[in-house]
C-alpha positions in Angstrom: -54.4 -12.6 -6.5 -51.7 -15.4 -6.4 -50.9 -17.4 -9.6 -48.7 -20.2 -9.3 -46.6 -20.9 -12.3 -45.2 -24.4 -13.0 -42.5 -24.1 -15.5 -44.5 -23.1 -18.5 -48.1 -22.7 -17.6 -47.7 -19.0 -17.1 -50.6 -17.1 -19.0 -50.8 -13.4 -19.2 -54.4 -11.9 -18.3 -56.1 -10.5 -21.4 -57.3 -7.0 -21.0 -58.5 -4.2 -23.2 -57.1 -1.4 -20.9 -53.8 -0.2 -20.5 -51.8 -2.0 -17.8 -48.6 -0.8 -16.3 -46.2 -3.7 -15.3 -43.6 -3.4 -12.7 -41.6 -6.5 -12.1 -39.3 -7.6 -9.3 -38.4 -10.4 -7.4 -39.3 -10.0 -3.6 -36.8 -11.0 -1.2 -39.3 -12.8 1.1 -40.1 -15.8 -1.1 -38.7 -15.5 -4.6 -42.0 -14.4 -6.1 -42.4 -12.3 -9.1 -44.5 -9.4 -8.4 -46.5 -7.9 -11.4 -48.0 -4.7 -10.5 -51.0 -3.9 -12.4 -54.2 -1.7 -12.4 -57.5 -3.2 -12.7 -59.0 -0.4 -14.6 -57.6 2.3 -16.9 -55.0 4.6 -15.5 -56.4 7.4 -17.1 -59.5 7.0 -15.1 -57.4 6.6 -12.1 -55.6 10.0 -12.5 -53.3 10.4 -9.6 -54.9 7.9 -7.4 -52.9 4.5 -6.9 -54.9 2.9 -4.4 -56.4 0.5 -6.8 -53.4 -0.9 -7.9 -53.0 -4.6 -6.9 -50.2 -7.2 -6.7 -50.3 -10.2 -8.7 -48.0 -12.6 -7.2 -46.4 -15.2 -9.7 -44.4 -17.8 -8.2 -41.2 -18.4 -10.1 -40.2 -22.0 -11.0 -37.3 -21.2 -13.4 -36.2 -20.4 -17.0 -39.3 -21.7 -18.4 -41.2 -18.8 -17.0 -43.1 -16.7 -19.5 -41.3 -13.2 -19.1 -43.2 -11.8 -22.2 -44.8 -8.4 -21.0 -42.3 -8.4 -17.9 -38.9 -8.5 -19.2 -36.8 -5.3 -20.1 -34.6 -7.1 -22.7 -33.8 -10.4 -24.1 -31.0 -11.3 -22.4 -32.4 -11.3 -18.7 -34.3 -14.1 -16.9 -34.8 -15.8 -13.8 -33.7 -19.0 -12.3 -35.6 -21.2 -9.9 -34.8 -23.0 -6.8 -35.5 -26.5 -8.4 -33.2 -25.8 -11.2 -30.5 -24.7 -8.9 -30.9 -28.1 -6.7 -31.3 -30.1 -10.0 -27.9 -28.9 -11.5 -25.0 -31.4 -10.9 -22.1 -29.2 -9.7 -18.3 -30.0 -9.0 -17.9 -26.6 -7.1 -20.6 -24.2 -5.7 -19.5 -21.4 -8.1 -20.6 -23.1 -10.7 -24.1 -21.9 -9.8 -23.3 -19.0 -12.1 -23.4 -21.4 -15.0 -27.1 -21.5 -14.9 -26.7 -17.8 -16.3 -26.9 -18.6 -20.2 -23.5 -18.3 -21.9 -21.7 -18.3 -18.8 -18.7 -20.4 -18.3 -17.3 -21.0 -14.9 -14.1 -22.7 -14.2 -11.2 -22.9 -11.9 -7.4 -22.6 -11.9 -6.6 -23.0 -8.1 -7.9 -24.8 -5.1 -11.7 -25.2 -4.4 -11.6 -22.6 -1.8 -10.6 -19.8 -3.8 -13.0 -17.6 -6.3 -13.8 -19.2 -9.7 -12.9 -17.8 -13.1 -15.7 -16.5 -15.0 -16.3 -16.2 -18.9 -19.2 -14.1 -20.4 -19.6 -12.4 -23.6 -15.9 -12.6 -24.7 -14.8 -11.6 -21.4 -12.4 -13.4 -19.2 -13.8 -11.9 -16.4 -11.1 -13.5 -14.2 -12.8 -13.5 -10.8 -15.5 -11.0 -11.5 -14.1 -7.7 -13.1 -17.1 -6.8 -15.3 -19.8 -8.9 -13.9 -21.7 -7.6 -10.7 -23.1 -10.1 -8.2 -25.4 -9.5 -5.4 -27.0 -11.5 -2.7 -30.0 -10.2 -0.9 -29.0 -6.6 -2.1 -25.4 -6.8 -0.8 -22.5 -6.7 -3.2 -20.3 -9.7 -3.6 -17.7 -8.2 -5.8 -14.7 -6.8 -3.9 -13.3 -3.6 -4.9 -9.4 -2.9 -4.4 -9.1 -6.6 -3.7 -5.8 -8.3 -2.8 -6.1 -10.8 -5.5 -8.0 -8.8 -8.3 -10.3 -6.1 -9.0 -14.0 -7.3 -8.7 -13.0 -10.6 -6.9 -16.4 -12.6 -6.6 -16.1 -15.6 -4.1 -19.3 -17.7 -4.0 -18.0 -20.2 -1.6 -20.0 -18.6 1.4 -23.3 -19.4 -0.6 -25.6 -22.7 0.4 -27.1 -23.6 -2.6 -30.4 -24.9 -0.7 -30.9 -21.4 0.7 -31.4 -19.7 -2.6 -34.8 -19.1 -3.9 -34.1 -17.5 -7.2 -31.3 -15.9 -9.1 -32.3 -13.0 -11.6 -29.6 -12.3 -14.2 -29.3 -9.2 -16.3 -26.8 -9.2 -19.4 -25.7 -5.9 -20.7 -25.7 -2.3 -19.0 -29.4 -1.4 -19.4 -30.6 -1.4 -16.2 -30.8 1.8 -13.7 -30.1 0.0 -10.6 -26.9 -1.7 -11.3 -23.8 0.2 -10.5 -20.2 -0.9 -10.3 -18.9 -3.9 -12.5 -21.9 -3.7 -14.7 -20.4 -3.9 -18.4 -21.1 -7.7 -19.1 -24.2 -7.9 -16.8 -25.3 -8.7 -13.2 -26.7 -11.7 -11.1 -28.9 -11.2 -8.0 -29.0 -14.1 -5.8 -32.3 -14.0 -3.5 -32.3 -16.2 -0.4 -35.5 -18.1 0.8 -38.0 -16.0 2.7 -41.0 -18.6 3.1 -40.4 -21.4 5.9 -37.8 -23.7 4.8 -38.7 -27.3 5.0 -36.7 -29.2 7.6 -34.2 -31.5 5.9 -30.9 -33.4 6.7 -28.5 -33.9 3.6 -25.4 -36.0 3.4 -23.0 -36.4 0.6 -20.0 -38.7 0.4 -17.7 -38.9 -2.9 -14.3 -39.9 -4.1 -11.2 -38.3 -2.7 -12.7 -37.9 0.7 -15.5 -35.5 -0.5 -17.9 -35.0 2.5 -20.8 -32.4 2.8 -23.4 -32.3 5.4 -26.3 -29.8 5.7 -28.8 -29.2 8.3 -31.5 -26.9 7.4 -35.1 -25.9 8.6 -37.3 -23.2 10.3 -38.4 -22.3 13.7 -41.6 -20.7 14.0 -42.0 -17.3 16.1 -45.7 -16.5 16.5 -46.4 -15.0 13.1 -42.8 -15.0 12.0 -40.3 -17.5 11.5 -36.5 -18.0 11.5 -35.0 -20.1 8.6 -31.4 -21.8 9.3 -28.9 -23.7 7.4 -25.8 -25.2 8.5 -23.2 -26.7 6.2 -19.9 -28.5 6.5 -17.6 -29.5 3.7 -14.4 -31.6 3.3 -12.5 -32.5 0.5 -9.1 -33.5 -0.7 -9.2 -33.6 -4.4 -7.5 -36.1 -6.9 -4.2 -34.4 -7.1 -0.9 -36.4 -7.3 1.2 -34.7 -4.7 -1.3 -32.6 -2.4 -4.3 -33.0 -0.4 -6.8 -30.0 -0.7 -7.8 -30.8 2.9 -10.6 -28.4 2.2 -12.6 -27.6 5.4 -15.4 -25.4 4.8 -18.2 -24.2 7.1 -21.3 -22.1 6.3 -24.1 -20.9 8.5 -27.2 -19.2 7.4 -29.8 -17.6 9.8 -32.8 -15.5 8.4 -35.5 -14.0 10.5 -38.9 -12.9 8.5 -41.8 -10.9 9.7 -44.4 -8.7 8.5 -43.8 -5.1 9.4 -45.6 -2.0 8.7 -47.5 -3.4 5.7 -44.3 -4.7 4.5 -41.8 -7.7 4.6 -39.0 -7.5 6.6 -35.9 -10.0 6.4 -32.8 -10.0 8.7 -30.2 -12.5 7.6 -26.7 -13.5 9.0 -24.4 -15.3 7.1 -21.2 -16.8 8.2 -18.2 -18.4 6.1 -14.9 -20.1 7.3 -12.6 -22.0 4.8 -9.1 -23.4 4.8 -7.5 -25.4 1.7 -4.4 -26.3 -0.2 -4.3 -25.5 -3.8 -3.0 -27.5 -7.1 -2.5 -24.2 -9.3 -2.1 -24.3 -13.0 1.1 -26.0 -14.3 3.5 -25.4 -17.1 3.0 -27.8 -20.3 6.8 -28.6 -20.4 6.8 -30.0 -16.8 4.3 -32.5 -17.7 5.9 -33.4 -21.2 9.5 -34.0 -19.3 7.8 -36.1 -16.8 8.8 -33.9 -13.9 5.2 -34.0 -12.8 2.0 -35.5 -14.1 -1.3 -33.4 -15.0 -2.7 -33.9 -11.7 0.8 -32.8 -10.1 2.0 -29.7 -8.6 5.6 -27.6 -8.8 5.0 -25.9 -5.5 3.1 -28.1 -2.9 2.6 -25.4 -0.3 0.1 -23.1 -2.0 -3.5 -22.6 -0.7 -5.5 -20.1 1.5 -7.9 -19.3 4.2 -10.8 -16.9 4.1 -13.8 -15.8 5.9 -16.8 -13.8 5.3 -19.5 -12.8 8.1 -22.2 -10.6 7.1 -25.5 -9.1 8.6 -28.2 -7.5 6.6 -31.9 -6.2 6.7 -34.3 -5.7 4.1 -37.8 -4.0 4.2 -39.8 -3.9 1.3 -43.6 -3.3 0.3 -45.4 -2.2 -2.9 -43.6 1.0 -3.2 -40.5 1.3 -1.0 -37.6 -0.9 -0.6 -35.0 -0.3 2.0 -31.5 -2.5 2.9 -28.7 -1.9 5.0 -25.5 -4.5 5.4 -22.2 -4.8 7.3 -19.7 -7.4 6.1 -16.5 -8.4 7.8 -14.1 -10.3 5.1 -10.4 -11.6 5.2 -8.2 -13.7 2.8 -5.0 -15.0 2.9 -3.9 -16.7 -0.5 -0.7 -18.3 -1.4 0.1 -18.6 -5.1 3.1 -19.3 -7.3 2.7 -18.7 -11.1 6.3 -18.4 -12.2 8.2 -20.7 -10.0 11.7 -19.4 -10.1 11.8 -16.7 -12.5 12.2 -13.8 -10.3 13.8 -15.4 -7.4 16.0 -18.3 -8.4 17.0 -19.2 -4.7 13.6 -18.9 -2.6 11.2 -19.0 -5.4 8.4 -16.8 -6.7 5.6 -17.7 -4.2 3.7 -14.7 -2.9 1.0 -14.2 -0.4 -2.0 -11.9 -1.2 -3.8 -10.5 1.8 -7.1 -8.7 2.2 -8.8 -7.8 5.4 -11.8 -5.3 5.4 -15.2 -4.2 6.6 -17.9 -3.3 4.2 -20.9 -0.9 4.9 -23.7 0.0 2.7 -27.3 0.0 1.9 -29.9 0.9 -0.7 -33.1 2.7 -0.8 -35.8 3.0 -3.6 -39.3 4.3 -4.2 -41.7 3.4 -7.1 -44.3 6.1 -7.9 -47.3 4.8 -10.2 -49.1 7.7 -11.9 -50.2 8.7 -15.3 -49.0 11.4 -17.8 -51.8 12.7 -20.2 -53.4 9.6 -19.9 -50.5 7.1 -20.2 -49.7 4.9 -17.4 -46.2 5.7 -15.9 -43.9 4.5 -13.2 -41.0 6.4 -11.7 -38.5 4.6 -9.5 -36.0 6.6 -7.6 -33.1 5.0 -5.7 -29.8 5.3 -4.4 -26.9 3.1 -3.0 -24.0 3.7 -0.6 -20.9 1.7 0.0 -18.0 1.9 2.2 -14.9 -0.4 2.2 -12.6 0.0 5.2 -9.7 -2.0 4.2 -7.2 -2.3 7.0 -4.8 -4.2 5.1 -4.6 -5.1 1.2 -1.0 -6.6 0.7 1.5 -8.4 -1.3 4.2 -10.5 0.2 7.1 -12.5 -1.2 7.0 -16.0 0.8 8.6 -19.4 0.8 6.6 -22.4 2.1 4.1 -19.8 3.3 6.4 -18.0 5.4 6.9 -14.2 4.9 10.2 -13.1 3.5 9.1 -9.3 3.2 6.3 -7.3 1.9 6.3 -5.9 -1.5 3.3 -3.9 -1.2 0.9 -3.1 2.1 -1.7 -0.6 2.0 -4.5 0.6 4.0 -7.5 1.7 1.8 -10.8 3.7 2.4 -12.8 3.5 -0.7 -16.3 4.8 -0.5 -19.1 5.2 -3.2 -22.6 6.8 -3.5 -25.1 6.5 -6.3 -28.5 7.6 -7.4 -31.0 6.6 -10.2 -34.1 7.2 -11.9 -36.0 4.7 -14.0 -39.0 6.0 -15.8 -41.4 3.4 -17.4 -44.2 4.6 -19.9 -46.7 2.6 -21.9 -47.5 4.5 -25.0 -49.9 2.2 -26.4 -50.9 -1.5 -25.9 -47.9 -3.0 -27.6 -45.2 0.0 -26.9 -43.3 0.5 -23.8 -40.2 2.5 -23.0 -37.9 2.3 -19.9 -35.4 5.2 -19.7 -32.9 5.4 -16.6 -30.2 7.7 -15.7 -27.8 7.1 -12.8 -24.9 9.1 -11.0 -22.0 7.7 -9.0 -19.3 9.3 -7.1 -16.4 7.6 -5.8 -13.6 8.7 -3.2 -10.5 6.8 -2.8 -7.8 7.4 0.0 -4.7 4.9 0.1 -1.9 4.9 2.4 1.0 2.7 2.6 1.5 0.5 5.8 5.2 0.4 4.7 7.9 2.8 3.6 10.5 0.5 2.1 9.5 -2.7 0.7 11.7 -6.2 0.4 13.1 -4.8 -2.9 14.6 -1.7 -1.1 12.2 0.5 -2.8 10.8 3.4 -0.9 6.9 3.3 -1.4 6.2 6.4 0.8 4.9 8.2 -2.4 2.4 5.6 -3.2 -0.3 7.2 -1.0 -2.9 10.0 -1.6 -6.6 10.6 -2.2 -8.6 10.6 -5.4 -12.2 11.2 -6.4 -14.3 10.4 -9.6 -17.7 10.8 -10.8 -19.9 8.9 -13.6 -23.2 9.8 -15.2 -25.0 6.8 -17.2 -27.8 6.7 -19.4 -29.9 3.8 -20.5 -33.0 3.3 -22.5 -35.1 0.4 -23.6 -38.0 0.1 -26.1 -40.2 -2.9 -25.9 -42.7 -3.9 -28.3 -45.2 -6.7 -27.6 -46.8 -8.2 -30.7 -48.9 -10.5 -28.5 -49.1 -12.9 -25.5 -46.1 -15.0 -26.9 -44.1 -12.5 -29.0 -42.1 -9.6 -27.7 -39.0 -7.6 -29.3 -36.8 -5.3 -27.6 -34.1 -2.5 -28.5 -31.7 -1.7 -25.6 -28.8 0.7 -25.0 -26.8 1.6 -22.1 -23.7 2.9 -20.5 -22.0 1.2 -17.8 -18.7 1.1 -15.9 -16.2 -0.9 -13.6 -13.9 1.0 -11.0 -10.1 0.4 -11.0 -8.0 -0.5 -8.0 -7.8 2.4 -5.6 -4.1 1.9 -5.4 -3.9 2.3 -9.1 -5.3 5.8 -9.0 -2.7 7.4 -6.8 0.2 5.1 -7.7 3.7 6.8 -8.3 6.1 4.1 -7.8 6.5 0.7 -9.3 7.0 -1.8 -6.1 9.0 -4.1 -8.1 11.3 -1.8 -10.4 11.3 1.4 -8.5 10.3 3.3 -11.6 7.9 6.0 -12.0 4.4 4.8 -13.3 1.4 6.9 -14.1 -1.9 6.3 -12.4 -4.8 4.8 -13.8 -8.4 6.3 -14.4 -10.7 5.6 -11.5 -13.5 4.7 -13.6 -13.6 3.0 -16.9 -16.9 3.6 -19.2 -18.7 1.0 -21.3 -21.5 1.4 -23.9 -23.4 -1.5 -25.1 -26.4 -2.0 -27.2 -28.7 -4.8 -28.4 -31.5 -6.1 -30.2 -33.7 -9.0 -29.0 -36.6 -11.3 -29.4 -38.4 -13.4 -26.8 -41.2 -16.1 -27.5 -43.3 -18.3 -25.4 -45.3 -20.7 -27.5 -47.6 -23.7 -26.9 -47.2 -23.7 -23.1 -44.2 -25.6 -23.8 -41.4 -23.7 -25.7 -39.5 -20.5 -24.2 -37.1 -19.2 -26.2 -35.0 -15.8 -26.8 -32.5 -14.3 -29.3 -30.2 -11.3 -28.8 -27.7 -9.6 -31.0 -25.4 -7.3 -28.9 -22.2 -5.1 -28.9 -20.3 -3.6 -26.2 -17.5 -1.1 -26.3 -15.3 -0.9 -23.3 -12.6 2.1 -22.7 -10.0 -0.2 -20.9 -9.7 -4.0 -20.5 -8.7 -5.7 -17.4 -6.5 -8.6 -18.3 -4.6 -11.3 -16.3 -0.8 -10.9 -15.7 0.7 -14.2 -14.8 4.0 -13.0 -13.1 1.9 -10.6 -11.1 -0.9 -13.0 -10.2 -3.5 -10.3 -11.0 -5.2 -8.0 -13.3 -3.8 -4.8 -14.9 -5.7 -2.3 -17.1 -5.1 -2.4 -20.9 -6.4 -0.9 -24.2 -10.0 -0.1 -25.2 -12.0 -3.0 -26.7 -15.0 -3.9 -28.7 -17.2 -7.2 -28.8 -20.2 -8.2 -30.8 -22.1 -11.5 -30.7 -25.3 -13.2 -30.8 -26.9 -15.5 -27.8 -29.8 -18.0 -28.4 -31.6 -19.8 -25.6 -34.3 -22.5 -25.8 -36.2 -24.3 -23.2 -38.6 -26.8 -24.3 -40.7 -29.0 -22.1 -41.5 -32.2 -23.9 -43.8 -33.4 -21.2 -44.7 -32.1 -17.6 -41.6 -33.8 -16.3 -39.2 -34.0 -19.0 -37.5 -30.8 -20.3 -34.7 -29.9 -22.7 -32.6 -26.9 -22.9 -29.9 -25.5 -25.3 -28.0 -22.1 -25.0 -25.5 -21.0 -27.6 -23.2 -17.8 -27.5 -21.0 -16.5 -30.3 -18.6 -13.7 -29.4 -16.1 -11.6 -31.4 -13.8 -9.7 -29.2 -10.9 -7.4 -30.3 -8.5 -4.4 -29.3 -9.5 -1.2 -30.9 -6.4 0.4 -31.3 -4.0 -2.4 -32.2 -3.1 -3.7 -35.7 -5.4 -6.5 -37.1 -3.2 -9.4 -36.9 -2.3 -8.3 -33.2 -5.8 -7.2 -31.7 -7.0 -10.4 -30.2 -8.1 -10.4 -26.5 -6.4 -13.2 -24.8 -8.9 -15.5 -22.9 -11.8 -14.4 -24.9 -14.4 -17.3 -25.7 -15.7 -17.3 -29.3 -18.3 -20.2 -29.1 -20.1 -21.5 -25.9 -22.6 -24.2 -26.0 -24.5 -25.8 -23.2 -27.1 -28.5 -23.5 -29.2 -30.5 -21.1 -32.1 -33.0 -20.7 -33.9 -33.2 -17.5 -36.5 -35.7 -15.9 -37.9 -34.5 -12.6 -41.2 -36.4 -11.6 -42.5 -35.6 -8.2 -41.7 -39.2 -6.9 -39.8 -42.2 -8.5 -36.6 -42.0 -10.6 -35.2 -38.8 -11.9 -32.1 -37.8 -13.8 -30.4 -35.0 -15.8 -27.6 -34.9 -18.0 -25.7 -31.6 -19.3 -23.0 -30.8 -21.6 -20.9 -27.8 -21.6 -18.7 -26.9 -24.6 -16.3 -23.8 -24.9 -14.1 -23.1 -28.1 -10.5 -22.7 -28.4 -9.4 -19.1 -27.6 -6.5 -17.0 -28.3 -3.8 -16.8 -25.5 -1.9 -13.9 -27.0 -2.6 -10.7 -28.9 -1.4 -12.3 -32.3 -3.4 -15.5 -31.8 0.0 -17.4 -32.6 -0.9 -19.5 -29.5 -4.4 -20.7 -28.7 -5.8 -23.1 -26.2 -7.8 -26.4 -27.3 -11.5 -26.7 -27.1 -13.1 -28.0 -23.9 -16.1 -30.1 -23.4 -17.5 -31.8 -20.1 -20.8 -33.5 -19.1 -22.0 -34.0 -15.8 -24.9 -36.5 -15.0 -27.0 -37.3 -12.0 -29.4 -40.1 -11.3 -31.6 -40.8 -8.3 -34.9 -41.9 -6.7 -37.4 -39.8 -4.7 -39.4 -41.4 -2.1 -42.0 -39.5 -0.1 -39.4 -38.2 2.3 -36.2 -39.4 1.4 -34.3 -38.7 -2.0 -31.1 -40.5 -3.0 -29.0 -39.2 -5.8 -25.8 -40.0 -7.6 -23.7 -37.3 -9.2 -21.3 -38.5 -11.9 -19.2 -35.4 -12.7 -17.0 -35.2 -15.6 -19.0 -38.3 -16.6 -17.1 -38.9 -19.8 -13.6 -38.3 -17.8 -12.5 -35.5 -20.3 -9.1 -34.7 -20.3 -9.4 -31.2 -21.4 -8.6 -28.1 -19.7 -10.5 -25.7 -16.9 -8.1 -22.9 -17.9 -5.1 -22.1 -20.1 -2.9 -19.1 -19.8 0.5 -18.5 -22.0 3.3 -16.5 -20.3 7.0 -16.8 -19.1 8.1 -18.9 -16.1 11.4 -20.6 -15.1 11.6 -24.2 -13.5 14.1 -25.1 -10.8 16.3 -27.0 -13.3 16.4 -24.0 -16.1 19.3 -22.1 -16.6 19.7 -19.1 -14.3 18.3 -15.7 -15.6 16.2 -17.9 -18.2 12.4 -17.3 -19.0 10.4 -19.7 -21.1 7.2 -18.8 -22.5 5.0 -21.7 -22.3 1.3 -22.9 -22.0 0.2 -23.0 -18.2 -3.1 -24.9 -17.5 -5.3 -26.5 -15.0 -6.7 -29.8 -16.0 -10.4 -30.9 -15.4 -10.7 -33.0 -12.4 -11.1 -36.7 -13.4 -14.5 -38.4 -13.3 -15.7 -38.6 -9.7 -19.0 -40.0 -8.0 -20.6 -38.5 -5.2 -23.9 -40.0 -3.7 -26.1 -37.8 -1.7 -29.1 -38.6 0.8 -31.5 -36.1 1.6 -34.4 -36.5 4.3 -37.1 -34.1 4.7 -38.8 -34.3 8.2 
């Protein structure tokens, strides 16, 4: 039986018998599966053949998850919500996760900065991201641990995004402290279309998408080309991005098979963060650059296969990835003559897969499901390096390593319905990591012998998670959740003996950093119009990963604690007119530092997002969205803080029967606020030799820009 849910229309079936529900997002069509027995499990005994699948097509955040969710801070984002959202960069797709802020401190081709639950996640340190069960986060990455680059994603190919905040979910492994998001690509035949977008600063984007029928099977395809020069004073970004998506979908052995190829290639120039004093003294303006030769090039090619049915899910993938990234955050601080520009290199292949089996049964008359699963991942990193450069020319290697990093994890998730209102979900998982590091060079540009920076290390981790769900009725549900999460540290840090800059002896870091969080929450769905949730949460992390300006990466720091509240509300004023408000408050601090010196740099205290959307089937449509994030400390003593930032994006368009015209007005109010702020020491070319000036370094919002799109459906 299939039920189509348009926004807020979902109604739960009434039943006097105990019903076991197992909810997940199928990879073939973005459909939420509810596995429910039509009769009492006590009567079924061990038999499971009478279990049927209720398919509920997810249309977005307005979908009623009462009876299906594990916590108050998880949800599902539908394809139409993704396509309706005006976005400057594709990475902003993660801002559809309530409370998430996505910014940028460099060029369009680089991974974004992410902020959630008081974390400056840098490029993804404590938030796990997946696409079709493939991990996106990069371990032991050349730029930063957990690096999450979403530039390979074509938004039109994403059917749903399932997000889970907190560490309460058994199947999520590395980088799971703050939460996770799983992108699910389209499985149903893609409607043929051609899309063209042109905008200011030579923005151009062209997309061709559709499907080919292959007897009972079909092949979805999408090809995207994107160029952009940016609004910067003294550089052209010269973005040149190509994405390819091919997905073969078939029915095999009473299950759904999807085999997908994704290809991504990109080059760009960067306008990085700039020091405030360079602007105030007139050396550059806010859109200027001190080093005009920064930028990067990157590629990602992947092939993955997923097969799943009611009980089994199996996937395997292979990824080929490389990145060359040129940055300069301190200008002439360490090298007064040649400058501080550096190149970060990452070249790797990733192999892995996932297998899970769900068994439905009963224990003493109680409906029960047990999911057993496992994941493996192998990163063969031929080169992860750091070079001193000038005008993108290598002057010498600071560090250059080869890394083999592998992990294997198993988990068990048990669900029991104790009575009509009470359900528990208990999870346990075990993960094992192996690190093998070899230096590709003996002596670096600083004359330091790095031969000791090699070796092997291994570590394991056990994590327990528990959830108690109380369903008051079809419209109200309460949750208590607690769980352990973790993130792995860079493999090079687990075996390091010699600092590649100073030559001093240093201590290795712990391979795995634990976290523990809990929350209480409430979810409601009222009048067929209002969908809202609230959660009170706390998270303790054994070691924080913080951005280091002069190194251009993240380094482990002390243990931290966070607590906060999140409120989300989605209201359908009419069938076509909706309003949403999302608010998050976080208090974050270091555990072992004095009260006047325990602030976490970059931790956002307040985040508010609000939007109004008018989306009829045809005719005029439009939306407006405001994002606000508060000032935040930039130093541990909070003597330096950033200003608050707010930005509004708007779109307006008209839908004909086959043609859609749309105008995006990005940064509609032309805000001069900042995307990102850091406080650290740097030296300008005309500063005294051996001087180091601590200063605010920031990246301003791009000025208001217009982009006009035409989409023709064949």
